[in-house]
N, C-alpha and C positions, 0 to 999 in steps of 0.2 A: 409894600409887600413884605420887606423884612420884619415889621412889626407883627404882620399876621403870622408869619412863620414862627417867630418867637412865641407868640400866644398859643399857637397850635402845639408847639412843642412843650410849653409849660403845661398844658392841659394833658397830653399824654403822660408827661412824668408824674402828675398828681394822681392820674387814673391808675398807673402801674404801682404807685406806692400804696394806693388804697386797696388794690387787689392783693398786694403783698401781705399787708396788715391783716385783712379779712383772712386770708388763708392761714396766716399764722394763728389767729384766734380759733379757727375751726379746728386746726390739727394740734393745738396744743404745745406749739413750739415757737416761742417768740422770734419773729423776724425771718423765719424760714420754714419751709414745708418740711414734712418729714423726709427721711433718707429714702429715695427711690430704689426699688429693687432693681438688679441688673435686667435690662430688657429682655434677655433670653434665658433667664434664670430658671424659667419653669418649662424650657423646651428641652427635648431630648436631642441626643447628637444627631439623630436621623433627620430631625425637623430642622436643625439649625443650618442654613446655608451660609456660604461665604459672603453673599451680599447682605445677608441679615447680620453678619458679624461685623460687616464694614461700618454701618452706621446704626447707632452713634457710638458703638463700643470699640471701634477699630482703634481708637487712640488708647485704649487700656494696656499697661505695661506691667509685666510680672517683674517687679523689682522691689527690693527693700529700699526706701527712700530715706536718706540721711539728712537732708538740708532743704530748705526752701526759703524763697526771697520774695517779698512784695514790692512792687515797683509803684503800683497804684491801688486804687480799691478793685480794680478789675484785672490788672496785669500782675502775673506773678509766674515764678518758676519753681520747680522741685527737681532734685538730682538724686541719683541713687545708684544701686549695683548694676552690673551688666551694661554700663553706659547709658543708663537711662536719664534722659534730659526731657523734662515736660514743661509745656508752656500754656497758658491760658490768657486770652484778651478779653474774655467775657464774664469775668468773676467766678470761673470754675465750671461754667456750664458745658464747655467742651475743653479736652486737653489734648495738646498736639504733641506727639513725641518727635523731637528733633533728631534723635539719634537713627542712624541707617539700620541698626539691628542690634542684636546682643553683642556686647564686646567683653573681652577679657577684663576690662579696666572697670573699677568702681569709682564713682564720683562721690565725695564726702562733703563738699563744701562749695557754695557759689557766693560770689559778691559782685555788686553792680555799682558803676559810678557814671552817672549820665548815660551816654550811648555805649560805653565800655563796660566790660565785665570779665570776670575770671571764674572758672571752675577747676578745682584741684581735686586729684584723686590718685588712683594707681592701683597695684595688685602686688601680690607676692608669687613670683613664678614657682609653680610646683616642682619642676625638675631641678632648679638651681637654688631655690630659697631665697633668691635675691629680691629686695624690695624695690620696685619700679614705680617711679613717679610720673604724673602726666599733668600738665597745665594747659587748659583749653582758653582761648582769648576770643571775645567777641568785640567788634566796633559798630555794630549795626542794631544795638539794644537787644541783642540776644537771638536775632534771627538766624544767624549763622555762627558756628563755633570752630575755631581752627586750633589744632595742636601746636604747642611750642615745645620743641624738641630740646631737652636740656641733660645731657648725659650725666649720669651719676646722681641724678635727683631721686630721692626715695619716694615711696608712697606717702603722700600728704592726707591729713585727715581734718585739718583745720584752716581757716583763712580769716584774716582781719584787715579792713583797711584803715590806714593811718591818716593819710590825707591824699591830695591829688597824685594819682599814679603811684602812690607809695602803699605798698601792701607786705604783709608778713604771712608765712604759711608755716606749718608744722606737721610733723608725722613721725615716720620711722628714723632711726639713727643711719646716717650715710658715712661709709668708711672713706669714701672719695672726699667729701667736704668736712668731715669730722664734727658733725652736729645734725641735730634734728630740727633746728630752728632757721628759717630762711628769710631773707628780705629782697624786695624788688622795688626799685625806685623808677622803673621804665613801664609801668603797667603789666608787668608779668612776663616780659619777653627775657629778661635775664635775672638770674637770683644768685645771691651770695649768702654764705653761712654766717651766722651770729653764734659766738661761743656760749655755751651752756654747761652748766656742772653736772649733767646727767645724761642718760642715753634716750631711748624712745620717749616721745612726747605725747601726753594725751591732750593737754589744753594749754592755751596761752592767752593772756589779756595784756594789752599796752596802752598806756594812756597817752593822751596828746603831748604830754610833757616828757615822755620816754620812760616813764616807770614801768616795770615789767613783772608780771606774776605769771610763773610757769608751773606746770604740774606734770610729772612723769608718770609712767604706767605702774609704778609701785607706790603710787599715792604720796610721793615726796613733793613737798611744796617749797619753792624757791621765790624770792622777791629780791628786786633790784630797783632802788630808787632812781638810779642812773641808767638802768637798762643793762648794765654790764657787770657789775660788782654783786653777784647773787649772794644772799644770804638764806640758810635754811630757816623754814618757818615751822615753829613747833605747834602742832595741832595734834589732837588726841585722834588719831586715825593710823591705819596700817594698809598694806598692799592687799589685804583680804577684804577690805571694804573700799573698793576703788572710788576715787573721786573723778567724776565724769567732766565736769566743766568748771572753768574759772571765768569769772566775767567781771567787767567794769561798768557800773551802772551809776546814775546820778546819785544813788544812796551810797556809793562806796564799792569796795571790792567784795565779790561773792565766790564762795566754792560750794559744790554740791555734788553728791555721788550716791552711791549704793547704801543700803540700809538707813534711808531717810537722812543722809548727812547733809547739813546746810550750815554754812559758816559765813560770817559777815565781819569786815573789818574796814575801818576808816583810812588808816594808813598802809595797810598791807603787811604790817608786822604783828600787831596785836589783834587776836581773833577771838569772836565770841559764837558759841554754838547757838543755833536757832532751832527751837523745838517745834516740830510740826503737831498738829492737834490729833495725834494717834497714841495708842497704847505702845508702851516700850516693847512688849513682845512682839507687835506687829511690825516694828521697824525694818527688820530683815526682808520683809515682802514688799518693800516700797523703795524703788530706784528712781533717783533724780537725774535725768538725762541731758536737759537743756533748759536754760532760762532766757527769758526775754522781758525787757523792761520798758515801760512807756513813761509818759510823763508823770502820771499819778500811780499808775498800777504796774504789777509785776506777775509774770506768770512762769510756771515751770511744768514741763511735761516729762514722761518716762514711763515707769510700769508701776502699777497696772494702768493700761491705757484708758480704761473706762472713767478715769478722772483726771483732772489737772489740779494744780495748786494755784491760787490766786492770792495775791496781797493787795489790799487797797490803802494801806498805811505805810508805804515805802519799805516793805519787808519785816515790819515788827510783829505782824500776826498773819496767819494764813488760813485760807478756807479751801475745802474741797468742791470742785465744780464738775458735775458728770459730763461725759462726752457722748454717751450712747453707742459707743463702740469698745470692743475688748482688745483691739490690736495695740501692741506697744508703740509709743510714739517716740520719735528720735529728733525730729527737728521742729522749730518754732520760730515765727516771725510775725510781726505787726506792722501794720501801717499808720495806725494811730491807737488811742487807748479803746476804741471800738472794734476796730477791723483786725482780725488776727487769722493765721492759718498755721497748720500743724501737719505734719507727715510721719510716716513710720513704716512698719512692715506691712507686707503684702500690698505694697503700693498705694497704702492708705493716704488720703489728703482730706483734712477736715478745715472748714472756714467758719469763722464766726463773726457776726456784725453787732454783737451786744456784749462786748468785754468778756467772752468765754463763757457766759451764762448758758448759751445753747449753741450747738455746732451742727452743721451739715456736712455729710460725706459726699465730695464731689468726685472722688476718683477712687477706686479699689480694684485690684486685679482679682481679689477673691475675698470673701468674708470670713474664711476660716481655712484652717489646713485639714487635709484628709489624713494624712499620716504624720505621727509625732514619735521619735524614738527618745527614751530615757536611758542613757549609758552611764556606767560608772565613770570610765574614762574614754579618751578618744580612741583607744584600742579596740573597744567594743561597739563602736558606731556601726550599725547595719547599713553600710554604704550601698550594698547590693539591692536590699529592699527598698530603701529610700529612693535609689535611682529607678527602680521598676515602678514605683508609684508616680514619679514624675514623668518618666519618659514613655512608659507603656500605658499606664493608667491615666497619664496627663492630668494629674491632680497635684495640688499643693502639698509640699511636705517640708518638716523642719526636723532638726535635731537638737537635744540639749544633752550636755556633758555636765555631769553633776561634780565632778571633782577636777581641780586643775593640779596637773602633776608637774607643770615646768613653770611655777610662778616666779622662780628665780630669772627667768629669761628677760623679766620686766626690768631688771636692774642694769643692763648693759646693752652692748650692740647686737647680740646674737639674735638669731630668728625668734621673733614673737610668735610662737606656736599657735597660740589663741586667735591672733589676728590672721595667721596663715589658713586656719580652718575656716575663719569667716570668709576669706577670700575664695576658697575652695568651693563653698556652698553656692555661690552665684555661677561658677563654672559648671556645675552639674544641675543647675535649675532647682536647687532648693531655696526656699525663702530665707533661711538662716541656720547656721550651726553655731550655738551659743553656748559658752562654757561658763559655769557658775563659779566665780572667783572666791566665793566666800568659804568654800570648803576644799581647802588645799590638801593634798597627800603627798607622800613620798613617790619618787620615781624609780622604784626599785626594778631592775631588769627581771628579777624572779621573787615571787612571793609577796606577802603583804604585811606590812607592819602592823603590830597590834593597835598601835595608837591610831591607825587610820580607819580602824573599825569602830572607834569611839563615837563617830557620828551616828551609828546605827544602835549603840548600846545605851545612849542616854535616855533619861526619862523624858527629856524635852521633846516635843513633836515639831521643832521648827522645819526640819528638813521634809517631814511628811506634808506639812501645811504649804511649804513651797512647791512641792510636787502637785498637789491638788490646785493651787492657784494656777500653775503653769497649764495644767489640763484643761481647767475652765477658760483660760485666756486663749488657748489655741483651738479648743473644741473639736478635737479629731474624732474621726471614725475609727481610726486604727492606732493602737498604741503599742509599739515594740519595746520590750523590756529585756534585760539581761536573764541568763539562765538561772532559775531559782534553785537548781540543784547542781550549780557548777562547783568544781573542785577550787576554783578561785573564790575565797571567803569574801572578798569585797564585791565581786560581780553578783554572787548569790544574795547577799545582804541587799544590795541595791535593787536587784529584780524583785525580791519579797516586798520591799518597801513600794516600789513603783505600782506593783499589783495592787497592793492596799490602797495607794492613792487614787487609783482608776476607780475603785469600789466607792471610796468616800467622795470623789469628784460628783458622782450621781446621786448623792444624798442631799436632800434639800435642807435637812437641818444642820448640816455640818458647814461651818464659815470658817475660812482659813484666817481671816483678819476681821474680827468683829468691829474694831474701831474705825474702819474704813466704810464708806457709803456702800451700802448693800450691792452686790454685783446685780446689775440689772439683767444680766443674761442668766443668773442662778445656776442650779446644778445642770451637769451636763453628763450624759450617759454615752459611755464608748461602747460602740457596736462590738468591737473585737480586740483582744489583746493578745498579742503574739510574742512568745518568748524564744530566745535562743536556746538550742539544744545541742548537746554533744553527740547526739546518734540519731534520734528519730526525728521525722519530719521532712518538710521539702527544702530543696536547696536551689539556688538561682545562679547557674552556671555563666561565666563570663561570655561563653559562646551561644547563649540565648539570643534568638532573633527576637526583637521588639517590633511587632508588625506596625503598630500605629505611627511609630517614627522611623520605621525602616532602617534600622541599624542593629548591632550587636549590643548586648548589655556592656561589653568591655569597653565600648567607646566613650559613654559618660563617666565610667570610672577611670579612665586612663590617666587624668590629672592627679588623681588620688593616688594611683599606683606609682607614678613618677615622683610624687612628693615624698611618699615613704621610701622610696628607693634612693632618693637623692643623697648626696654626701653631706648635706646641710644638717642632717638630724645626727644625733649621737650614735656611735658604732653599734650599741646594743639595742637600738630601737628597731622594733619589729613591726611590719606591715599588719593591719588588721586582716584576720582570716576572711572576713566578708569580702575582699578584694578579689580573692582567688576562688571564690564559690565552694568554700569548705565549710560553711556555717549551716546548720540545719535550723529550721524554724518550725514551731508547732503552737497550736492553740493552747492557752492557759486554761486549766480546769476542763478541757475537752480532748483528753488524750486519745479517745476513740475516733473523734471526728478528724477527718484529714482533708487538708486543702492543698491546692498545687501552687498557689502564689498568694501574696498579701491581700488581693482584691477578690480572690475567688468565692464567688456566691454572695459578696457584699452589695447591700443596697447603698448606693451613693447618690448624693445630690449635686447638682450643678454649681452651687455656691462654693465649691472648692476646685473648680476647674481652672486649670491654667489659661492664660489668654494666648501666649505664644506657642504655637503647635508646629514646629518645624518638621517638615516631612523631607528626609534626605533622598536625593535622587541617585540611588545606588541600585544597580542590577542585582536580581536575585541571585544569578551565578557568582557575583562578587561577594555577597553576603555568605552564600554557602561555603565558598572557597575560604574567607576568612573565618568562618566558624570552625573549619576544620584544620586550621594552620598549626595550632599548638601541637597537635598529635604529629604532623608532618615535620615539624621542626625537631621534635625529640627524636623521631627516626633518623632525620639528617645529622643530628649531633652524635648519635651512636655509631655512625659509620666511622671506621678506621681511616686514620690519615696521618700525615706527619704533622708535628707541633711546630716545626720551625721553618718548613720550606712550602713554597707556594703550591697549591693544588688547583690547578686551572678546572678540572672536571668538577671538583666540589664547589668552586665559585659559580660555574655555570648552574649547578643544581640549585643553589641558593637564589640566583637570579629567576630561574624557573619557578621557585616556590613563591616569591613574592610578587611575580608578574600578575596573577589575577586577583590580588588582594586590593583592599581598600587601603588608602593612604595611611590612616591611623593603624590598620592591622599590619601593614608593612613596617611601620615604624616600630610597633610592639615586637614583631618578629626579629628585626635586625638588633634591637636592644637586647632581646633575650639571648641571641646567639653570641653577642658580644660578652655578655655577663657569664653565660655558662662556659664559653670557651676560656675566658680568662681563668676561671675558677679551675678548669681542667689543664691549664698550662698550655692551651693550643693557640700560640700567638698569631699565626697566620689567619685563622678563622676570626680571631678577636679583631686584627687590623682590617681584614677585608670587610667585616660588617659595619664597623665604624666609618670606614671610608664610603661605604654606600649611603649611610645616614648623612655624611656631609655633602654627598653629591645630590642627593634627591630631596633633600628637606632643607629649605632655606630659612625657615623661621629661626629667629635668634635663639630662642630657648632650646630648640632641638639642635641647633648648632652647638651651643655650648655643652650641651650633654656629651656629644661626641668629643669636643676639644678637651673637656676636663678629663674625660676617660683616657684619652690618648696621651695627655700631657702629664698626667699623674704617673703614669708607668713608664713612659719613654724617658731615658736618661736617669731613671733611678738606680742608684747603687745596689739596692737590695734586688732589684729584678735583674740587674745584669748578672749578679752572682747566681742568681736562680737560673738564668738562661745559660750561662757557661756550664752549670751542672747538667742541664738537658743536653747541650752539645756533646759533652763527654760521654753520655749514655746513649747516643746515636748509634745505632748498628746497622742502619740500611746504607750500604755501601753503593747502591745502585745511583743514588744522587750525588753528584760531584760538585764541589765548589768551583766556580769558575777559574780557569787557568788560561794563561796566554799561550798561543801556539809557539813551537820551537822556531828558531830562525831558519833551519833547513827545511821548513814545509815546502812542499812542491807547489808551483805555481804555474799555471798555463801561459802567463804572461811574460816570462823570462827564463834565462837559464838557471841552473841549479844554483848557482852562487850569485845570481843578479842582486839579491837583497829585496826583491818584491815580496812583500807580506799581506795576508788578509787584513782588512782594515777593522775587522771586529773580532771578538773573542769567538772561540768554538763553541763555548756553553755559557749562556748568560746565567749570572747568579740568580739563584732561586731561593736564596734566604729571604725570609720575611724581614722588613726594614728594622725591626726592633732587635733582630739577632745578628746584625752585621757589623757590631761593634762600633757603630757611629751614631749611637743614640743622642749624644750631645748635639750634633749636627741636625738630627731629625727634630729635636725639641726646638732648637732655633728656627727651623723652617716652619713649624707649627705656629710659634709665637709670631713670627713674621706674616703669617696669613691671616691674623686677627683683622677684622674690620676696623675702620677708624673709630667708630662709635664704641669700640670694646677696650679702649685705652683706661677708662676710668676703673676697669676691673681690676688693674695693676695696683690699685690703692688697698684693696681688699687683703686682709691678712693672710688668709689661706693662699690665694694667688701669689701675693708678693713673696712669701718666704719659699714657695715652690720655685719661683723664677730665680730667686737669689741662690738658692741650692744649686740649680742647674748651672748658673753663671760660674759658682765656685767650682763645680766639676770640671766644666769646660776649661777654666783657667788652669787647673791642675793637668789636664790632659794636654793642652796646648803648650803652656811654658812651664809646666813642673812647680807652679806656685800660684799665689794669689795677692793681688793688691787690695788691701782691705778697704781702701776709699772707694774703689769701683764697686765693691760688692755693696757697700752702703746705700749706693744709688738705687738700688732694687728694693730696698726695705720700705715697709708700710710706715706711715706716720705713727708717732707715739700719741695715744690718748688713753687716760685711765679707764674709759668706758669699754675698752677692748677686753676686759676679763682676763682670762690667763694668757691671752695674746701679749698684754702689756708685760707679763712675767718673762715670756720668751723674748721679747725685745730687749729687756734689760739684761738677760743672760747673754744674749748675742752681743750686746754693747759691750760687756765684760771682756768677751773674747777678742772682739774686734778693735774697739777702742776704750779701754777701761777708764771710767770716770774716776776723778781723784778721790782717794779714799775708799773705793769700791774693794770688796773682798773677792778673791779669785773664785772660780767656779770648783766644786769639789773635785778632787783627784782620787782615783782608784789606786790604792797602795798596791806595789808589787811585793810578792813574797818569794823567798827561796825554796820553800816547802811546799808540798802539795798536801791538801787535807786527805784524812781517811774518810771517804764518802760513806758515812753511816747515819748521817742525819743530826749527829752531835756536833756542837761548836767547840773544838779543842782550843782551850784558852790560848795555848802557846802560838797558834796561827791566827785565830780569828780575832784576838785582841788587836792585831795590827791593822784589821780591815777597818774601812769606814763604816760607820754605824748610822743608820738612818731610820727614822719612825715614819710610818704610815699614819695618815689622818683621814678624817671624814669631813663632810661638809658642814657638820653640825658640831657645835662646841661641847655638847654633852657627852661625846663619844671620847674617853680618855684611854681605855684599855685596847690598845690597837697593836698590829703587828711590827716587828723589827726586822730590818733587813740589814744584811752586812755584805760587803763587796771586797774582793780583792782579785788580783790577777798574777799570773807569771807570763813567760814568753809565749806559752801555747795555749792557755786557758784562762777563762773568766770564771771565777768562783763565786757562788752566791749561797748564802744561808739566810733563811727566812724562818722566824718563829711566830706563829700565829696563835692567839689565845682562843681557846675553844669555847663555843656557846652551845650547849646541849639542845636548847630549844630550837635552834636552827639547823641542826644536824640531821640529815635523813640516815646517814649511817656512820659509824664511828671508827671502824677498822679499815685499814688499807687491805688491798687484795693480796693474797699470799704469793702469787707468782713472782719469781726472782731470777736474775741472771747476774753471775759475776762479771766484773769489769776489769780486763786485764791491764788497762791503763793506770790502775791504782793499786799496786800491789800492797797486800797488808790492809786493805781497806774493810775486809770483811770482819764482822763482829758477831757476837751471839745474838744481839737484838735486831740488827738491820743490816742489809746488803745492799750495794749499789745494784740497781736493777732496771730493766724495762719490762713493760707490760707484755704478756706472751698471750697467744691464742691457745686454744686446746690442743692443736697439733704441734705445739712448742714453737712456732714461728713468732717473730716479734710482732705485736699488735700495736700499730700505731694510732695515733689520733682517737684513742679512747676516753679522753676527758670527758665527764658528764656536767655540762654547764648548769644544771639544776642543783648540783651540789656545791658547797663550800669549796671554792677554787681560786686559784691565782693565775694572773697573766703578766708575764714579763716582756715587755716590747723594747727592742733595740733599734733605733734609727741612726745608722751610721753616718748618712750624709745630711741629716738635719733638714730635710724637705718637709717633715712633719705631714707627710702624705702616705709614704710606704714604710715598712718596718719589718724585722724579723720578731716572731712572737713565739714564746714558749710557755706552756701553761700546764697546770696539773691540779688535780682535785684532791680531796681529803681521803678518798679511797685508793688513790695510787693511780688514777687515770692520767695519761699524758696527752699532750697535743703540741705539735710544731707546724707552723704555717708562715707563709709570708703574705702579710695582709690577710685576705681570706682564701689564698691559693694553697690548698693542702698537699700538693705534689712535691713541695720542698720538703725533704726529708733528711735533716742533718743528723749526725751521730753525735748525740750528747749523753750525758750521764746524770742521774738523779737517784737520791736515797732519801727514804721517808723514816721518820722516828716520831710516832704519836705518843703522847702522855695524857693523863687525866686532865692537866691543865692547858696544854697546847699541843699542837701538831707541827712538827719541824721538818723542814726539807733542806737538803744540800744539793747543789747544782754544780756540775763542770761543763762549761760550753767551750769546745774548741774554737780558738779564734779564726782558724782557717776556715771554718764553716761560715764565717761572716764575711770574709773578705779575701777568699783564696784567689790567687792569680790576678788580682787587681792591679793595674798600673798606678793607681793612687794610694798613697800610704795612710789609709783610713785609720789604722791603729795609732797613729800619730797626730790625729786630728780630734776635736772633741765630739762626743757622741750625745745623742738624746736618749735618756731612759725613761721608761713608764712602767709602774707596777700598780696593779689593781687587784684587791681581793674582794670577791663578790661573795656575799654572805646571805643565803636565803632569808627573807624576812627581817633582815638587819641592814643598818646602813653600810654602803660600800666604802672600803678602805682605799686610798690612793697614795702614792709618792709624793704627788702634787695633786692636792684636792681641788675640785672645782666647787660648784655652787649647788650640786644635786648628786644623785646617787648613780648617774650614768657617765661612761667616759667619753670625753669629747678630745678632739685631735689637737687640743691646745694645752694639753696636761703633761708637760714634759719637763724632766730635770736634765740640765746640761752638765756632763761630767768629763774630765780630763782622764783618758785612759793611758797617757804616755808614761814612759820610765822616768823615775826621777832624775 
């Protein structure tokens, strides 16, 4: 009987093989049938039922797939964005989604070892900017996956098995671990850091002997023969041509990346460039993303996705092999030299059983994207339009960012904004948001550098060809471009070129890269091109109801809003207008035609439909209440009330307002109230709204939003000074601070002199907690309320220095002094990768425990005489001052501003001389209004007078500085928490500004004089010391301060007292100075 069964099985196997070969001969694809169309691709939405969607396409997953792993010829896995884990047991005929649903985590790599395996990934939290990692473990051959919680582990993007239960993983930099490379020897249950000489890691390869090759995201390559002592590898590359992978194959070490970069080395130190068979001018259009090597052959996938690269001579030469799809491929694996699989965008999975000569598509959530945006920078991404396409149209959408403004973030520990945008894409159901790293520009807060426009002024058409290629790869029906007539020259130039690319994409005679295999998809005609507009066209309000997904447009945009509102971005970073419904859109070349939304009147196909169509179960009344919440909040905030005392009636009104709202709308309302109330100086409403967030939202990210806001301002010396001023201005005598009853109060329970007293006060204190003068205890209570899993946050520089500052303040308040050793216990660890935080650590160390041979921090000299405030620097006085020169992030800037500082018992004096640049000035003369200053007798001169800005009625006009002009900001942080500060600012036309962080109700009395010349504009300041620390119990004028000066020049590099690595000011750019008397 057994022999008969074996013979029967053999006959069936031979018959199946014969049918497979016959089908391939008839269909022209060796080894496989042609790619089948989606079973419901020709059906309309009304014809498609849930049962039809269940089989066989229920397993389709909307996700960009990053990695895949083959366990046999039939069994394989693929992982990707939004928690996607796909598995097949039948060679790809059916894919099972092992994840319960869409997740905030993206999975980047998978590894298997017998029955055990690991998946690594993570995300970047929008509201905190923190990199969060995740590790999934399986012990049953991948049937179930369980997370392994490891506090402090960052987002991991790569994984390699070394030997049994021995793994390495890499990704973002971790402040807690002080590394981006991690090692596990227990199958992934615990991880320990390995020291590296850089920050964020892109790729790692380690040999069995322990030799290590690592690549960071600035394309710097390091090699260590012993895995510890890393040496920099000199190869001809730069961070604008990223290296995507490093691999150890039987043929040696390999590096590959954008612009067709391919390098080979035998020993890891001496490298040889390998040329692919393409023309030099076509290299920028070829990106090599991943490599896999077999016994005899090697393969590389990447972009364009319609071909892969194959070598049959151990990498000496390479040939192109077509795939039949256009989707960019990101992952690759092989079972042997014949059986391969690849994965990429739009949930694409390809399989080959003839060494990659032909491919079969076994999974794809869609064949192309319906909407594609091409934006100059991330600030002009049309988030609202893309979210509308994805959530109301329920079609695939993607975004391309042409220029990388924050390329310097690749060099250190700070937030990698390119990666953050990629993580945000999956949260709002976009296929991808990709930043082109090859065209970097400056990050000016205002204006555009002339050099940045060079990409559009060159005779080379490289950028145009790149845009055409991207349009043909995505094959969109709708392309969204920047405003062609924008006042922003970069946006208008980009919009014009993108519009030209749309036209060329439909021209069959135009080939972006002639040396590549001809694009099998050919030309692509875009149905509709939509441009941003400054005035005319339709808008997409956040309160718009999306009927198909039963939600407001504001809901999918919420993570984007919190990302741009978080404290992790530079202070000058502004949120895109598209998040607030302030952007107009209209058709290009059809000004007379009007549409109401991106898909209005558009003929769409089903091959762009998304598979996951969540329909939220929210009542219509809840949606309508949420849609009207913004206007109701504005009305509530306009009601008058006390800034420092509790208002029970107002609290009840806030509770009634959020009661009918959806949870995400309630969070938006409470956060909006907290931010607006803080700016207005209403500390009760600020505190009440944040407490409601803590009480109602248990998500860790939302909890940290509230904790960070509360702890930043609670216990701050600057905020306490501001509140003391507010208390002095209180005129409402109806609210009395709590007082104890007198001893002779009448008691019904004893005689007049019996001593019986009420057990409580007559009036309970109504001061809001931050105004009670016990902020240090309030901060300690908040810190003590942290969950146990949050302790790793104390390793982050921003949190660590904030906690250390509050401990310093508490010590002075409690015992009148500070134990330096105790304070150092709160400091973060020192790493060179911490950017300017490393400089702050070094300066604080000089104050706390000076290293041998270190120089003291600069001292502000004291002077006996006061200056005549006329903008001129009198030599007899200002020669005694300390002189400091501002600098930029770029070495070619030499002619920069000079600042001089000195003080006396009552004033801090500042003189700043700034060289003029006519090309960046919008106006050259200061405003004529002036007022004499009685504090400085004899200060008046013929040329200039000490003055304040005045309105037309003669009253002082405060906060008149125009940030669009050439202007300077002076920040003083007296308690060195590097989170709150006093700010004095002025512009070239005489406008002034004073604020505490962004709180403009702080109105100190200070003095300023301007003296412009043809060569420079000079400013002289006198700042009363009492405005910084009046009535404080702590002698702040005897403790070191932190100073920051920033000169922002439109269309030119920004000058700093402590320069960073770009043109925007960050919270770690401080110089510590000693203000004490000699």
